[in-house]
N, C-alpha and C positions, 0 to 999 in steps of 0.2 A: 296500470300496465308495467311490465318488467321487461326491459332490454338489456341483452348482453353486449359488451363492447370490449375492446382491447386498448390498452394504453400504447405509448410509443415503444415500449420495451417488450410488448407482446404478453403482458400479464393480464388475465381476464379481470373485467370489472362489470358491476351491475348498476343499471340506471332504473330508479322505480319513478313512477308517475307522481306518486305523493311527494316524495322528497326532491325530485327532479335534480338529484346530484349523484356523482360516482362513488360507489362503495367497494372497495377492494376485495376480492374473495380471498379468505384465508388459505394460505398454501399449506398442504399437508406437510407434516414433519417427516423427514426421511427415516426410513429404518436404520438403527444403529449399524447393523452389519454392512448395509449399502454405503453409509458414510465412511466407515472405517476402510472400506475398500477404495473409495475415492481418495481418502487421504493418503493411503499407501501409494496408490498411483502418482499422486502430486509429489509426494517425498521422493519417489523413485525418479521422477523426471527432474526434480531439483538437484539431486546427487549427481545424476548423469551430467546435467548442464554444468555442474561446478567442476566435475572431472574433465569435461572437454575444454573449459575455460582454463583450467589449470595446465593442462597438456599444451593448449595453444600459447599460453603465456611462456611456458618453459621452452617450446620450440623457438619462439621468437628471441628469447634470451640467448640460447645457444647459437642461433643463426647471428646475432648481434656479435657475440664474442668471437665466432668464426669470421665474420667481416673485419672485424678490428684486427685480428691476427693476420688476416690476409693483406690488409692495407699496410700494416707495419712492415711485414716482409717485403712487400713490393717497393715500398719506399726505401728501405734499406738496400734493396738490390740495385735500384736506379740511381738514388741520391748519395748512397753510401754512409747514410746516417749510423750514428754508433748508439751506445747504450743510453745516453742523456736523453734521447727523445722519449724514451719510456717514463722518465722521471717527469718530464714536462706534461706527457699525457695523463699521468696520474694526478696532477695538480690543476691543470687548466679546465677540464670539464666541470670542476666544482664551481667555478665562477659563474657558469650558466645554468647548471643543473645542481642546485643546492641540496645537499643530503644524499646525492646518488651513491649507490653502493657498487662494490665490485670492480672499482677502478684503482685499486692500490697497486703499486709497482710490482709487487709479487704476482698479482692476479693478471695483470697485463703481460707479463712475461709468459704465464700460463696460457694466455689467448694465443700468443704467438707460437708457443710450442704446440698447441691444440691444433692450430691450422697446419702447421708443418707436418705433424704426426699423421694427419689424415689426408692431406693434399699430395704429400711427397712420400708415400708410404711404400713405392716400388723401387727397387734398386736401380741404379743407372745400368743402362745396356750399351755395349760397344757394338757399332755396326761398321764393319770394314767394307769400303767400296773398292771393288777391284778396278785396276788401272790406275797408272801413275802411283800405286803403293800409297794411297792416302786413306785415312781412317777418320771417321766422325764420331764423336761421343754424344749420345742423346741425353738431354737433361731429364731428370724424374718427371713422369708424367703425373700431371696435377689434376685433381678431381674438380668438377665444378660445383658439386654439393655434398653435403654430408651423408653418410649412411643412415637410413631411417631410424635405426635402433639407436644410433649415438644421439640423434636430436630429440629422442623421447625420453631420456633419462637425465636427471637433474645434474646441474654443473659440477656439484661435489662428487658424484659418481664419475663423471668424465675426468676430473682430476686425479682421482684414484687410479682409474684405468691408465692414465698417461704415466703416472708416477710409478706404478708397480708393473707395467706390461710393456715390453718393447714390440712384441710382435702384433700387427694390427688384425690378423685373423682371430688371435685370441682375444683381443680388446673387442671386436665385434661380437664374437660368441658370447663373452660375458655381459655385454650390453643388452643383447637379445634375451638372455636368461634373466637379467634384472627386470627387464620390461615384463616378460611373461609370467614371472613369479613374485612380482612385486617387492624385490629385495630392497631393504634398507641399506644405507651406506656401510653400516657394521656387518650385515649379513654378506654384502658383495665382498667386503675385505676378507671375512671368513673363508668364503669360497676360493678366493684368489690364493690365500695362503695355503689352503688344503689342497691346491691345485686340481680342483674339480675338472677343468678342462681336459687333463691328461686321464682322469679315472672314468669320467662318463662313458657308459656304453661298452667298457672294456671286459665285462664278466664273459665267461664261456657260457653261450646259451644255445638252445634249440629252438628259439622263438620263431624263426623263419619257416621251420617244417611244421611247428606244432600250432601255430596261431594264424588267423588271417592276416593279410598284409598290413592293414591300418592298426590292428592290435599289436602286431608283431613290432612295428615301429616304435609305437608308444611304449611298450614293455621294454625295449632296449634302451630307451631314454631313461627309465627310472632306475636302472641298474648300473653299478659301477665296480671297479676293482683297482685297487684295493678299497674297502671300507675304512674310514679313518676314526677309529675309536680312541683317540688320544686322550679322552677324559677318563679312560681306565688305566689303572697302574698294576698290571697283573705280571705274575712270574710266568716263566716258561711252562712250568709243571702246574696247570690249573684245571680244576674240575669244570665240566661243561656247565654244571649248575651254577658255579660261582660266576662264570661269565654272563650266563643268563641273568642272574641276579644283579650283576653289576650294571648290566645294560638297562635293566628296568629301574635301578636306583638312580640313573640319569636319563629317565624316559624322555625329557625334553630334548636333550642333546642328542639322544639316540634317533629321535623323530626327525630332528633338523638333518642329521647326517644321511638318513634313509631318503630324504627328499619330500617335495611338496606332493600331497595327496594321500599320504599314509595314515591311517586311522587304526589305533591299537584295539584289538578285540580281546585277546587274553593270552595268559601264560599257562603252559601245561594243559593246553585244551584237550578235554576227554573225548576220544573216539572209540566207543564200543563196537567191535566187530566180531560177530558170531560167538559171543560169549567171553571174548577176550578184550582186555582194556590196553588201549594205546593212547599215547599223549604227544601232542605236538608242542616243540619248545615254545614258540612265539607265533601267534596268529595275527595277521593285519588285514584291513580291507583298503583297496585303493580306489579313491573316489573317481578318479578319471578313467581308470581301466575298467572299473566296475566289476572288480575280481577279488576274490580272497588271495592273500599272499601267505603262503606257509614259509616260515623260516626254521631252518634246522641249523643249530649251532654245534661246530666241532672244533675242538681244541688240538686236533691233530691234523696232519696233511690229509688231503682228499684221497679217498679210496673209492673204487668204481662201485662197491655195494652200497655207498650213500645214495647214488642215483636210484637204485632199486627201492631203497627204503622211502625215498621221496615220492617215487611214483605211487607207492601204496598209500601214502598219506593224502596225495592229491586225489586219488580215486575215491577214498573215503569221505573228503570234504566236499567233493563234487555231489556225492549221493547224499549226504546227510546234512550239509549246511547251505549249499549253493540254491539260491532262488532262481525260479525260471527266467527271471530277467537279467541275471548275473552272467558275465562271461566265464569262461573256464578258469578255474583256479590256477594260480602259478607258484611254483616252488623256487626257493632261493637257499642254496646250501652255503654257508659261511664257514670256510676252514682257514686254519692258521696259515697253510701254504698250499699250493696245488701245482701239479704239471699240466701245463696246457694240452699236451698231446693226450695224456690219460684221460683228462676231463672231456676232450672232444670225442674220444672213443666211447666213453661212458654214456654220452647223450645221443650218439649217432642214431641209433634205432629206438629211442625212447619216444613215445607218443605223446605224453603229457609234457606242457611247457614248464621249463626249469632252467634256472642259471646256477652257475658255480662261481663263487668269488673269494677272494682273501680279505682278511682284515688285519689291521696293524693296531697296537695298542702303544702307550708310551708308559713309562719312562724306561722300562727294562730294555725293550728293543732298541732303544737309542743309544745305549751304551755299548762300548767295545765288548767283543765277544769274550775276552779274559776276565771281564768284571761282572758279567751277568749272574754267573753262578755264585758270587760271593756277596750278593745283596742280602741283607736280612729281610725276613718276612714281617708282615704288619705285627703279627703276635710276638715276634722277637724283639721288634723296636718298642712295642707297648712294655714288655717285661723289663727292657734295659732302661727306659725312662722311669718306670716304678722303682727300680732298684736304686736311682739316684736321688729318689725323694728323701728328705730329711725325716728322721724318726721323731715322732712326737712322745715326748715323756709324759 
Protein backbone atom coordinates (compact mmCIF):
# COMPACT_ATOMS: atom_id res chain seq x y z
CA UNK A 1 0.00 0.00 0.00
CA UNK A 2 1.25 3.46 -0.83
CA UNK A 3 0.37 6.48 1.28
CA UNK A 4 1.24 10.16 0.61
CA UNK A 5 2.18 12.40 3.53
CA UNK A 6 3.85 15.79 4.04
CA UNK A 7 6.70 16.65 6.32
CA UNK A 8 6.79 19.69 8.63
CA UNK A 9 8.02 21.99 5.82
CA UNK A 10 5.26 20.94 3.46
CA UNK A 11 7.42 18.74 1.19
CA UNK A 12 5.58 15.62 -0.12
CA UNK A 13 6.75 12.20 1.09
CA UNK A 14 5.72 8.60 0.22
CA UNK A 15 5.18 5.72 2.68
CA UNK A 16 5.23 2.16 1.28
CA UNK A 17 3.75 -0.80 3.16
CA UNK A 18 6.76 -2.93 2.32
CA UNK A 19 9.41 -0.56 3.51
CA UNK A 20 7.25 1.26 6.09
CA UNK A 21 9.49 4.31 5.88
CA UNK A 22 9.25 7.78 4.40
CA UNK A 23 10.87 8.35 0.99
CA UNK A 24 11.25 11.98 -0.19
CA UNK A 25 9.79 12.73 -3.60
CA UNK A 26 12.39 14.24 -5.97
CA UNK A 27 11.71 17.95 -6.55
CA UNK A 28 11.73 18.88 -10.26
CA UNK A 29 14.62 21.13 -11.33
CA UNK A 30 13.39 24.66 -12.15
CA UNK A 31 13.76 25.89 -15.69
CA UNK A 32 16.85 28.01 -16.20
CA UNK A 33 14.90 31.08 -17.33
CA UNK A 34 12.64 30.83 -14.28
CA UNK A 35 15.64 30.66 -11.99
CA UNK A 36 17.36 33.59 -13.69
CA UNK A 37 14.22 35.66 -13.25
CA UNK A 38 14.11 34.80 -9.55
CA UNK A 39 17.79 35.64 -9.20
CA UNK A 40 17.29 39.03 -10.87
CA UNK A 41 14.41 39.85 -8.51
CA UNK A 42 16.49 38.93 -5.45
CA UNK A 43 19.46 40.99 -6.66
CA UNK A 44 17.16 43.94 -7.27
CA UNK A 45 15.76 43.66 -3.73
CA UNK A 46 19.27 43.45 -2.29
CA UNK A 47 20.42 46.57 -4.16
CA UNK A 48 17.29 48.48 -3.13
CA UNK A 49 17.84 47.50 0.49
CA UNK A 50 21.49 48.55 0.32
CA UNK A 51 20.52 51.94 -1.12
CA UNK A 52 17.87 52.47 1.57
CA UNK A 53 20.34 51.49 4.28
CA UNK A 54 22.99 53.81 2.86
CA UNK A 55 20.55 56.73 2.68
CA UNK A 56 19.38 56.04 6.22
CA UNK A 57 22.95 56.01 7.54
CA UNK A 58 23.73 59.23 5.67
CA UNK A 59 20.62 60.99 7.03
CA UNK A 60 21.52 59.97 10.58
CA UNK A 61 25.09 61.22 10.11
CA UNK A 62 23.93 64.58 8.73
CA UNK A 63 21.41 64.89 11.58
CA UNK A 64 24.18 64.13 14.09
CA UNK A 65 26.41 66.86 12.66
CA UNK A 66 23.43 69.26 12.71
CA UNK A 67 22.76 68.44 16.37
CA UNK A 68 26.43 68.88 17.33
CA UNK A 69 26.53 72.24 15.55
CA UNK A 70 23.32 73.33 17.29
CA UNK A 71 24.60 72.33 20.73
CA UNK A 72 27.88 74.20 20.24
CA UNK A 73 26.10 77.34 19.04
CA UNK A 74 23.64 77.29 21.94
CA UNK A 75 26.34 76.75 24.55
CA UNK A 76 28.43 79.55 23.10
CA UNK A 77 25.43 81.86 23.25
CA UNK A 78 24.47 80.97 26.81
CA UNK A 79 27.82 80.18 28.42
CA UNK A 80 30.00 82.47 26.35
CA UNK A 81 32.40 79.65 25.47
CA UNK A 82 35.21 80.47 23.05
CA UNK A 83 37.25 78.57 20.49
CA UNK A 84 38.88 76.24 23.01
CA UNK A 85 35.68 74.21 23.36
CA UNK A 86 36.10 72.95 19.79
CA UNK A 87 39.61 71.63 20.48
CA UNK A 88 38.34 69.78 23.56
CA UNK A 89 35.43 68.27 21.62
CA UNK A 90 37.87 67.06 18.98
CA UNK A 91 39.91 65.14 21.58
CA UNK A 92 37.52 63.93 24.31
CA UNK A 93 35.11 61.75 22.25
CA UNK A 94 38.09 59.61 21.23
CA UNK A 95 38.37 58.42 24.85
CA UNK A 96 34.96 56.73 24.70
CA UNK A 97 34.64 56.04 20.97
CA UNK A 98 37.97 54.69 19.77
CA UNK A 99 38.60 55.32 16.09
CA UNK A 100 35.60 57.58 15.62
CA UNK A 101 35.99 59.69 12.50
CA UNK A 102 34.70 63.11 11.57
CA UNK A 103 35.47 64.90 14.84
CA UNK A 104 38.58 66.80 13.87
CA UNK A 105 38.68 70.48 14.94
CA UNK A 106 38.19 71.56 11.35
CA UNK A 107 35.16 69.33 10.85
CA UNK A 108 33.59 70.42 14.13
CA UNK A 109 33.85 74.04 12.98
CA UNK A 110 32.12 72.90 9.80
CA UNK A 111 29.29 71.39 11.88
CA UNK A 112 28.84 74.71 13.61
CA UNK A 113 28.86 76.56 10.28
CA UNK A 114 26.48 73.95 8.83
CA UNK A 115 23.92 74.59 11.57
CA UNK A 116 24.23 78.36 11.35
CA UNK A 117 23.97 78.36 7.53
CA UNK A 118 20.66 76.50 7.51
CA UNK A 119 19.10 77.48 10.84
CA UNK A 120 19.76 81.20 10.53
CA UNK A 121 19.58 81.75 6.80
CA UNK A 122 17.05 84.58 6.99
CA UNK A 123 18.20 88.17 7.51
CA UNK A 124 17.23 90.07 10.60
CA UNK A 125 13.99 92.01 10.38
CA UNK A 126 13.36 95.25 12.22
CA UNK A 127 9.85 95.70 13.60
CA UNK A 128 8.85 99.16 14.78
CA UNK A 129 6.20 99.37 17.49
CA UNK A 130 4.21 102.56 17.44
CA UNK A 131 3.85 104.36 20.73
CA UNK A 132 6.63 105.67 22.87
CA UNK A 133 8.92 105.55 19.81
CA UNK A 134 10.39 102.17 20.70
CA UNK A 135 11.55 99.54 18.21
CA UNK A 136 12.42 95.88 18.63
CA UNK A 137 14.81 93.85 16.47
CA UNK A 138 13.79 90.27 15.91
CA UNK A 139 16.49 87.57 15.96
CA UNK A 140 17.00 85.38 12.87
CA UNK A 141 14.28 82.76 12.65
CA UNK A 142 15.74 79.31 13.22
CA UNK A 143 14.62 76.10 11.56
CA UNK A 144 13.82 73.07 13.64
CA UNK A 145 14.86 70.63 10.92
CA UNK A 146 16.97 70.42 7.80
CA UNK A 147 15.66 70.71 4.24
CA UNK A 148 15.12 67.16 2.99
CA UNK A 149 17.43 67.57 0.00
CA UNK A 150 20.30 68.63 2.28
CA UNK A 151 19.85 65.60 4.56
CA UNK A 152 20.02 63.24 1.58
CA UNK A 153 23.40 64.27 0.17
CA UNK A 154 26.76 63.18 1.67
CA UNK A 155 28.62 65.36 4.14
CA UNK A 156 31.33 66.16 1.58
CA UNK A 157 28.67 67.59 -0.75
CA UNK A 158 27.29 69.71 2.07
CA UNK A 159 30.73 71.03 2.93
CA UNK A 160 31.24 72.05 -0.70
CA UNK A 161 27.89 73.86 -0.77
CA UNK A 162 28.79 75.73 2.42
CA UNK A 163 32.23 76.77 1.20
CA UNK A 164 31.22 77.81 -2.29
CA UNK A 165 27.71 79.27 -1.93
CA UNK A 166 26.39 81.91 0.46
CA UNK A 167 22.80 81.93 -0.80
CA UNK A 168 20.64 79.22 0.84
CA UNK A 169 18.27 79.15 -2.15
CA UNK A 170 21.13 78.22 -4.45
CA UNK A 171 22.47 75.67 -1.95
CA UNK A 172 19.05 73.99 -1.78
CA UNK A 173 18.73 73.96 -5.57
CA UNK A 174 22.12 72.31 -6.06
CA UNK A 175 21.36 69.80 -3.28
CA UNK A 176 18.14 68.79 -5.04
CA UNK A 177 19.90 68.49 -8.39
CA UNK A 178 22.68 66.40 -6.84
CA UNK A 179 20.10 64.00 -5.40
CA UNK A 180 17.98 63.82 -8.57
CA UNK A 181 20.92 63.29 -10.92
CA UNK A 182 23.27 61.32 -8.68
CA UNK A 183 26.10 63.86 -8.92
CA UNK A 184 29.46 62.97 -7.45
CA UNK A 185 31.32 65.61 -5.48
CA UNK A 186 33.49 66.49 -8.49
CA UNK A 187 30.41 66.82 -10.70
CA UNK A 188 28.74 69.06 -8.13
CA UNK A 189 31.87 71.21 -8.09
CA UNK A 190 31.82 71.40 -11.90
CA UNK A 191 28.23 72.63 -12.02
CA UNK A 192 28.78 75.19 -9.26
CA UNK A 193 31.86 76.54 -11.02
CA UNK A 194 29.97 76.80 -14.33
CA UNK A 195 27.06 78.57 -12.56
CA UNK A 196 24.40 76.10 -13.72
CA UNK A 197 21.88 77.68 -11.33
CA UNK A 198 21.89 80.94 -13.30
CA UNK A 199 21.87 79.22 -16.71
CA UNK A 200 19.25 76.50 -16.24
CA UNK A 201 16.03 77.13 -18.15
CA UNK A 202 17.18 80.53 -19.47
CA UNK A 203 16.95 79.76 -23.19
CA UNK A 204 14.25 81.51 -25.24
CA UNK A 205 11.65 78.83 -26.08
CA UNK A 206 8.06 78.32 -27.20
CA UNK A 207 7.62 75.14 -25.14
CA UNK A 208 4.58 76.43 -23.25
CA UNK A 209 2.69 76.99 -26.49
CA UNK A 210 3.94 73.94 -28.41
CA UNK A 211 4.00 71.21 -25.73
CA UNK A 212 1.67 69.80 -23.11
CA UNK A 213 2.28 71.21 -19.59
CA UNK A 214 4.16 68.18 -18.18
CA UNK A 215 6.35 67.90 -21.28
CA UNK A 216 6.87 71.68 -21.40
CA UNK A 217 8.11 71.85 -17.80
CA UNK A 218 10.59 69.02 -18.32
CA UNK A 219 11.78 70.48 -21.62
CA UNK A 220 12.46 73.82 -19.94
CA UNK A 221 14.58 72.04 -17.34
CA UNK A 222 16.91 70.49 -19.91
CA UNK A 223 17.83 73.71 -21.74
CA UNK A 224 20.12 76.45 -20.50
CA UNK A 225 21.64 79.71 -21.67
CA UNK A 226 24.45 80.12 -22.30
CA UNK A 227 25.92 76.67 -22.89
CA UNK A 228 29.45 76.51 -21.57
CA UNK A 229 31.79 74.91 -24.11
CA UNK A 230 34.94 75.95 -22.28
CA UNK A 231 36.66 72.77 -23.47
CA UNK A 232 36.83 74.35 -26.94
CA UNK A 233 39.38 77.02 -27.88
CA UNK A 234 38.03 78.56 -31.07
CA UNK A 235 38.73 81.83 -32.80
CA UNK A 236 35.95 84.30 -33.51
CA UNK A 237 35.93 83.45 -37.21
CA UNK A 238 35.25 79.72 -37.14
CA UNK A 239 33.33 77.51 -39.56
CA UNK A 240 30.23 75.72 -38.29
CA UNK A 241 31.69 72.34 -39.24
CA UNK A 242 34.80 73.11 -37.16
CA UNK A 243 32.57 73.87 -34.16
CA UNK A 244 30.60 70.69 -34.79
CA UNK A 245 33.73 68.53 -35.07
CA UNK A 246 35.18 70.15 -31.96
CA UNK A 247 32.11 69.26 -29.91
CA UNK A 248 32.16 65.66 -31.11
CA UNK A 249 35.89 65.38 -30.44
CA UNK A 250 34.97 66.11 -26.81
CA UNK A 251 31.71 64.16 -26.87
CA UNK A 252 31.89 63.17 -23.19
CA UNK A 253 32.29 66.79 -22.04
CA UNK A 254 29.64 67.87 -24.55
CA UNK A 255 27.13 65.35 -23.18
CA UNK A 256 27.90 66.44 -19.61
CA UNK A 257 27.19 70.07 -20.51
CA UNK A 258 23.94 69.13 -22.27
CA UNK A 259 22.79 67.41 -19.09
CA UNK A 260 21.40 64.06 -17.97
CA UNK A 261 19.25 62.09 -20.39
CA UNK A 262 20.85 63.03 -23.73
CA UNK A 263 21.86 60.12 -25.99
CA UNK A 264 23.89 60.85 -29.13
CA UNK A 265 22.25 59.58 -32.34
CA UNK A 266 24.33 61.02 -35.17
CA UNK A 267 26.17 63.82 -36.94
CA UNK A 268 25.08 65.22 -40.29
CA UNK A 269 22.01 62.98 -40.24
CA UNK A 270 20.61 62.60 -43.75
CA UNK A 271 16.99 63.65 -44.38
CA UNK A 272 15.86 63.02 -47.98
CA UNK A 273 12.81 65.13 -48.84
CA UNK A 274 11.15 65.00 -52.28
CA UNK A 275 14.38 64.17 -54.08
CA UNK A 276 16.49 66.73 -52.20
CA UNK A 277 19.09 66.00 -49.53
CA UNK A 278 19.16 67.77 -46.18
CA UNK A 279 21.45 67.18 -43.21
CA UNK A 280 20.97 67.80 -39.49
CA UNK A 281 24.09 69.03 -37.68
CA UNK A 282 23.60 66.92 -34.53
CA UNK A 283 20.78 64.58 -33.54
CA UNK A 284 20.16 63.37 -29.98
CA UNK A 285 17.43 61.44 -28.20
CA UNK A 286 16.33 62.44 -24.70
CA UNK A 287 15.47 59.47 -22.52
CA UNK A 288 13.19 61.31 -20.08
CA UNK A 289 11.38 63.41 -22.66
CA UNK A 290 11.14 60.45 -25.06
CA UNK A 291 11.86 62.90 -27.87
CA UNK A 292 14.41 63.47 -30.57
CA UNK A 293 16.47 66.61 -30.00
CA UNK A 294 17.65 68.36 -33.17
CA UNK A 295 20.61 70.71 -32.63
CA UNK A 296 21.52 73.31 -35.24
CA UNK A 297 24.90 75.00 -34.68
CA UNK A 298 25.50 78.59 -35.77
CA UNK A 299 28.72 80.59 -35.46
CA UNK A 300 26.88 83.85 -36.13
CA UNK A 301 24.30 85.84 -34.14
CA UNK A 302 20.76 84.46 -34.29
CA UNK A 303 18.67 85.36 -37.35
CA UNK A 304 14.88 84.83 -37.65
CA UNK A 305 15.28 82.55 -40.68
CA UNK A 306 17.08 80.00 -38.47
CA UNK A 307 13.73 79.24 -36.79
CA UNK A 308 12.12 78.49 -40.16
CA UNK A 309 14.92 76.08 -41.04
CA UNK A 310 14.58 74.32 -37.68
CA UNK A 311 10.80 74.07 -38.16
CA UNK A 312 11.48 72.23 -41.44
CA UNK A 313 13.95 69.84 -39.77
CA UNK A 314 11.52 69.01 -36.96
CA UNK A 315 8.68 68.28 -39.38
CA UNK A 316 10.93 65.93 -41.35
CA UNK A 317 12.24 64.15 -38.24
CA UNK A 318 8.71 63.66 -36.92
CA UNK A 319 7.63 62.12 -40.22
CA UNK A 320 10.71 60.01 -40.95
CA UNK A 321 12.27 59.06 -37.60
CA UNK A 322 9.77 59.49 -34.79
CA UNK A 323 8.15 56.30 -33.48
CA UNK A 324 4.48 56.26 -32.55
CA UNK A 325 5.46 56.06 -28.86
CA UNK A 326 7.81 59.07 -29.10
CA UNK A 327 6.80 62.58 -28.16
CA UNK A 328 7.16 65.56 -30.50
CA UNK A 329 10.73 66.26 -31.57
CA UNK A 330 12.36 69.37 -30.09
CA UNK A 331 14.78 71.78 -31.74
CA UNK A 332 17.67 73.65 -30.15
CA UNK A 333 19.43 76.42 -32.07
CA UNK A 334 22.83 77.25 -30.59
CA UNK A 335 24.22 80.64 -31.69
CA UNK A 336 27.23 82.71 -30.79
CA UNK A 337 24.94 85.52 -29.60
CA UNK A 338 21.24 86.34 -29.79
CA UNK A 339 18.85 89.19 -29.16
CA UNK A 340 16.16 88.04 -26.75
CA UNK A 341 13.52 90.23 -28.41
CA UNK A 342 14.35 88.99 -31.92
CA UNK A 343 14.33 85.38 -30.69
CA UNK A 344 10.94 85.81 -29.00
CA UNK A 345 9.43 87.33 -32.16
CA UNK A 346 10.86 84.51 -34.28
CA UNK A 347 9.22 81.83 -32.11
CA UNK A 348 5.90 83.53 -31.33
CA UNK A 349 3.81 81.84 -34.03
CA UNK A 350 5.93 78.73 -34.61
CA UNK A 351 4.01 75.52 -33.88
CA UNK A 352 6.93 73.12 -33.45
CA UNK A 353 8.76 73.17 -30.08
CA UNK A 354 12.19 74.78 -30.17
CA UNK A 355 14.59 76.82 -28.11
CA UNK A 356 17.29 79.37 -28.89
CA UNK A 357 20.40 79.60 -26.71
CA UNK A 358 23.87 81.06 -26.76
CA UNK A 359 27.16 79.26 -26.19
CA UNK A 360 30.56 80.38 -24.98
CA UNK A 361 34.00 78.97 -25.62
CA UNK A 362 37.37 79.57 -24.02
CA UNK A 363 40.23 80.89 -24.33
CA UNK A 364 39.68 83.58 -26.94
CA UNK A 365 36.47 84.97 -25.44
CA UNK A 366 38.05 85.36 -22.01
CA UNK A 367 40.72 87.76 -23.29
CA UNK A 368 40.37 91.54 -23.59
CA UNK A 369 38.92 92.65 -26.91
CA UNK A 370 42.16 94.27 -28.06
CA UNK A 371 44.01 90.94 -27.83
CA UNK A 372 41.47 88.63 -29.44
CA UNK A 373 42.42 89.37 -33.03
CA UNK A 374 46.13 89.10 -32.39
CA UNK A 375 46.14 85.47 -31.23
CA UNK A 376 47.86 83.05 -33.60
CA UNK A 377 45.85 80.17 -35.02
CA UNK A 378 46.77 76.54 -34.21
CA UNK A 379 48.38 76.19 -37.65
CA UNK A 380 50.44 79.33 -37.08
CA UNK A 381 51.59 78.02 -33.69
CA UNK A 382 52.53 74.67 -35.20
CA UNK A 383 54.52 76.36 -37.98
CA UNK A 384 56.31 78.57 -35.43
CA UNK A 385 57.23 75.61 -33.24
CA UNK A 386 58.57 73.69 -36.20
CA UNK A 387 60.68 76.64 -37.26
CA UNK A 388 62.40 76.52 -33.85
CA UNK A 389 63.35 72.86 -34.17
CA UNK A 390 67.13 72.34 -34.57
CA UNK A 391 68.23 71.18 -37.97
CA UNK A 392 69.54 67.64 -38.22
CA UNK A 393 72.77 67.35 -40.12
